[in-house]
C-alpha positions in Angstrom: 8.3 -16.7 3.0 5.9 -18.4 5.2 2.6 -17.5 4.4 0.5 -16.9 7.4 -2.5 -14.6 8.7 -1.8 -13.2 12.1 -4.9 -12.2 14.4 -4.5 -10.2 17.6 -7.8 -11.6 19.2 -9.8 -8.3 18.9 -11.3 -8.9 15.6 -9.1 -6.3 14.0 -7.9 -6.4 10.3 -5.6 -9.3 10.0 -1.9 -8.9 8.7 0.1 -10.8 6.8 3.5 -10.6 8.8 6.9 -10.8 7.0 8.7 -14.1 7.7 12.2 -14.5 5.9 13.1 -17.8 4.2 15.2 -20.0 6.6 18.9 -19.0 6.3 18.3 -15.6 4.6 18.9 -12.3 6.2 15.8 -11.1 8.1 13.8 -8.3 6.6 14.2 -8.4 2.9 13.1 -11.0 0.1 13.6 -11.0 -3.6 11.6 -13.4 -5.7 10.3 -14.0 -9.1 6.9 -14.1 -10.1 7.1 -17.6 -11.1 8.5 -18.2 -7.5 5.3 -16.7 -6.1 3.2 -18.7 -8.3 4.9 -21.8 -7.1 4.7 -20.9 -3.6 1.1 -19.9 -3.3 -2.3 -21.1 -4.8 -3.9 -18.5 -7.3 -7.0 -18.5 -4.9 -5.0 -17.3 -2.1 -3.5 -14.3 -3.8 -6.9 -13.3 -5.4 -8.2 -12.7 -1.8 -8.0 -9.3 -0.3 -4.7 -9.1 2.0 -3.0 -6.3 4.0 0.5 -7.0 4.2 2.6 -5.6 7.2 5.6 -5.0 4.8 6.6 -3.1 1.4 5.9 -4.9 -2.0 7.9 -3.5 -4.8 6.6 -5.3 -8.1 8.3 -5.0 -11.6 6.5 -6.4 -14.4 8.9 -7.6 -17.4 6.4 -9.5 -19.3 2.9 -9.9 -19.8 0.2 -7.4 -18.1 -1.0 -7.6 -14.6 -4.3 -6.3 -13.2 -3.6 -5.5 -9.6 -6.0 -3.7 -7.1 -4.5 -1.6 -4.4 -7.1 0.1 -1.9 -9.9 -1.3 -4.0 -8.4 0.7 -6.9 -7.8 -1.3 -10.2 -4.5 -0.8 -11.6 -3.2 -2.2 -15.0 0.5 -3.0 -15.0 2.2 -3.5 -18.6 5.7 -4.6 -19.1 8.2 -2.1 -17.7 5.8 -0.8 -14.8 6.4 -0.7 -11.3 4.0 -0.9 -8.4 4.9 -0.1 -4.9 2.5 -1.2 -2.1 3.1 -0.2 1.3 2.3 -1.6 4.7 -1.4 -1.2 5.7 -2.7 -0.9 2.1 -5.0 -3.5 0.8 -4.1 -5.5 -2.4 -5.6 -8.0 -4.5 -3.5 -9.9 -7.0 -4.8 -10.4 -10.5 -4.2 -13.5 -12.8 -0.3 -14.2 -12.6 -0.5 -17.0 -15.1 1.1 -15.2 -18.1 3.0 -12.3 -16.0 6.7 -12.3 -15.4 8.6 -10.0 -13.2 10.5 -9.3 -9.9 9.1 -8.7 -6.4 10.9 -7.2 -3.5 9.9 -7.5 -0.1 10.8 -5.4 2.8 9.9 -4.6 6.3 9.5 -1.1 7.2 12.4 -1.2 9.7 15.0 -3.0 7.4 16.4 0.4 5.7 18.0 3.1 7.7 16.1 6.2 9.0 17.7 8.8 6.5 16.8 6.5 3.7 13.3 5.9 4.9 12.7 9.5 5.5 14.1 10.4 1.8 12.2 7.9 0.1 9.0 8.7 2.0 8.5 5.0 3.0 5.4 6.0 5.1 3.8 8.2 2.7 0.4 6.3 1.8 -0.7 9.2 -0.6 2.6 8.7 -3.1 1.4 7.2 -6.4 1.1 3.3 -6.4 2.1 2.9 -10.1 5.1 4.1 -12.1 6.2 3.6 -15.6 9.8 4.9 -16.0 11.4 5.1 -19.4 14.7 5.8 -20.7 17.7 5.9 -18.6 15.4 6.1 -15.7 14.0 2.5 -16.3 17.6 1.2 -17.2 18.9 2.4 -13.9 16.0 0.8 -12.1 16.6 -2.4 -14.1 20.4 -2.3 -13.0 19.5 -1.7 -9.2 16.9 -4.6 -9.1 19.3 -7.0 -11.0 22.1 -6.4 -8.6 20.1 -6.6 -5.6 18.5 -9.8 -6.9 22.1 -11.3 -7.6 23.4 -10.4 -4.1 20.4 -11.7 -2.5 20.8 -15.2 -4.2 24.6 -14.8 -3.3 24.0 -16.3 0.4 27.0 -17.7 1.8 29.5 -16.0 -0.2 29.9 -13.1 2.3 29.7 -13.5 6.2 26.1 -12.8 7.1 26.5 -9.4 8.8 28.2 -8.1 5.3 25.4 -9.9 3.2 22.7 -8.1 5.2 24.7 -4.7 5.0 25.0 -5.2 1.4 21.3 -5.8 0.7 20.5 -2.8 2.8 22.5 -0.5 0.7 21.5 -1.9 -2.6 17.6 -1.8 -1.5 18.4 2.0 -0.4 19.5 2.8 -4.1 16.4 1.0 -5.5 13.8 2.9 -3.3 15.6 6.2 -3.5 15.5 5.9 -7.2 12.0 4.7 -7.4 10.8 7.4 -5.1 11.6 10.1 -7.3 8.9 11.7 -9.5 7.9 9.7 -12.3 9.5 11.8 -15.2 7.4 9.8 -17.7 4.3 11.4 -16.1 5.1 15.0 -16.9 8.5 16.0 -15.1 9.1 16.8 -11.4 6.4 17.1 -9.2 6.4 20.1 -6.6 6.6 19.3 -2.8 3.2 19.3 -0.9 2.1 22.7 0.0 2.7 22.9 3.7 -0.8 23.4 4.6 -2.1 20.7 2.6 0.5 18.4 4.0 -0.2 19.3 7.7 -3.9 18.7 7.0 -3.4 15.3 5.2 -1.3 14.1 8.1 -4.2 15.4 10.7 -6.7 13.5 8.7 -4.7 10.2 8.9 -4.3 10.7 12.7 -8.0 11.7 13.4 -10.5 10.6 10.8 -12.1 8.1 13.0 -12.8 10.6 15.3 -13.9 13.8 13.3 -15.3 14.2 9.6 -15.6 18.0 10.0 -13.5 20.4 8.3 -14.0 23.1 11.1 -12.6 20.6 13.7 -9.1 20.4 11.4 -9.1 23.9 11.0 -9.4 24.7 14.7 -6.6 21.9 15.3 -4.2 23.5 12.6 -4.7 27.0 13.0 -6.4 27.7 9.7 -9.6 28.7 8.3 -11.9 26.2 6.8 -11.8 28.0 3.4 -8.1 28.0 3.7 -7.9 24.1 4.0 -10.4 23.7 1.2 -8.2 25.8 -1.1 -5.0 24.1 -0.4 -6.7 20.6 -0.6 -8.3 21.3 -3.8 -5.0 22.5 -5.4 -2.9 19.6 -4.0 -5.4 16.7 -4.6 -8.1 18.1 -6.7 -11.2 17.7 -4.0 -12.2 19.7 -1.3 -11.2 19.3 2.3 -14.5 17.6 3.2 -14.4 15.0 0.3 -10.7 14.3 1.2 -12.0 13.7 4.7 -14.8 11.3 3.5 -12.7 9.5 1.0 -10.2 8.4 4.0 -13.2 7.5 6.0 -14.6 5.4 3.2 -11.3 4.0 2.5 -11.0 2.7 6.1 -14.7 1.3 6.1 -13.7 -0.6 3.0 -10.6 -2.0 4.6 -12.6 -3.3 7.6 -15.4 -4.8 5.7 -13.0 -6.4 3.5 -10.6 -7.8 6.3 -12.7 -8.1 9.4 -15.9 -9.9 10.3 -16.8 -6.7 12.2 -20.8 -5.9 11.8 -21.9 -2.5 10.6 -22.5 -1.6 14.0 -19.1 -2.4 15.2 -17.5 -0.5 12.2 -20.0 2.4 12.8 -18.6 2.6 16.3 -15.0 2.5 15.3 -15.5 5.3 12.9 -17.6 7.4 15.6 -21.0 7.4 13.6 -24.1 8.0 15.7 -25.6 4.6 14.5 -25.2 1.8 12.1 -28.0 3.4 10.1 -26.3 6.5 9.5 -23.0 4.7 8.7 -24.9 2.7 6.2 -26.3 5.6 4.6 -22.9 7.5 4.5 -21.3 4.5 2.9 -24.2 3.9 0.3 -24.1 7.5 -0.7 -20.4 7.6 -1.5 -19.9 4.1 -3.0 -23.2 3.3 -4.2 -23.3 -0.1 -2.4 -24.6 -1.0 1.0 -21.8 -2.1 3.5 -22.8 -5.9 3.1 -23.0 -5.8 -0.7 -19.5 -4.3 -0.7 -18.3 -7.1 1.6 -20.0 -9.7 -0.6 -18.3 -8.5 -3.7 -14.9 -8.0 -2.7 -14.6 -11.3 -1.0 -16.3 -13.3 -3.7 -16.9 -16.9 -2.9 -13.7 -17.2 -0.7 -15.7 -15.6 2.2 -12.8 -14.3 4.2 -9.3 -13.2 3.8 -7.3 -16.2 3.1 -3.6 -16.8 3.7 -1.3 -14.6 1.4 2.2 -14.0 0.3 
């Protein structure tokens, strides 16, 4: 895959676009972590990146420390990580880590598979550690997908692509199931919480008031808070604030926007108000956060 950062000229967050290797089916790639190390320098992987495609990472040897949306995760052998388009990631040291990385575009799979596997659900757990039959089934699905990806030329390209699409569907559908190693089957989200969560995703940049969401959805603020507390472990206001802070972190990590520009994008009345809001919820000023997350690299560099 070609590593490039795409800018649209507006100063928005740069995204890493998918670019299939020459001669391979568009929309999917399977590679080892050894391949990734040979292809990209460690310094470029260590910088924050916001890919426009899915990452399915399976660690088979060593332990990887990997950040997704600024939360650190530890991946021991046997674990899986699913990073979705739009999420921010930073790779840890890959020197002694082995595994398989499956990359695919959002529209590579059919709509039924995408809906069933909840491909667009950024609230799904990032990390899974399957065990027993579940782990063996995922290993078999991954091995078959990797084998077929490397078998380019043995089938007509259209047949080869369709085969990869079906095998990837098997993998993501299995991986999307609740993690039985974490305590059994998880119930479906409560309808009230699900509607609130989706509304926050659409409108968090325009309002941080629970009352506005309650009016929009036809619930009382108290009903929203109860549903959100039961499903997410925090009240409705805290849920909104966490989403706003996440977007602020993404903008600080991936753009050169000033605090004033970010405050405007997130509809704060002033840069000072935004800075106080951010500091109160993170313990850092916006500039201190940007400096810490970028390190000495200064800006987001080429990735993937």
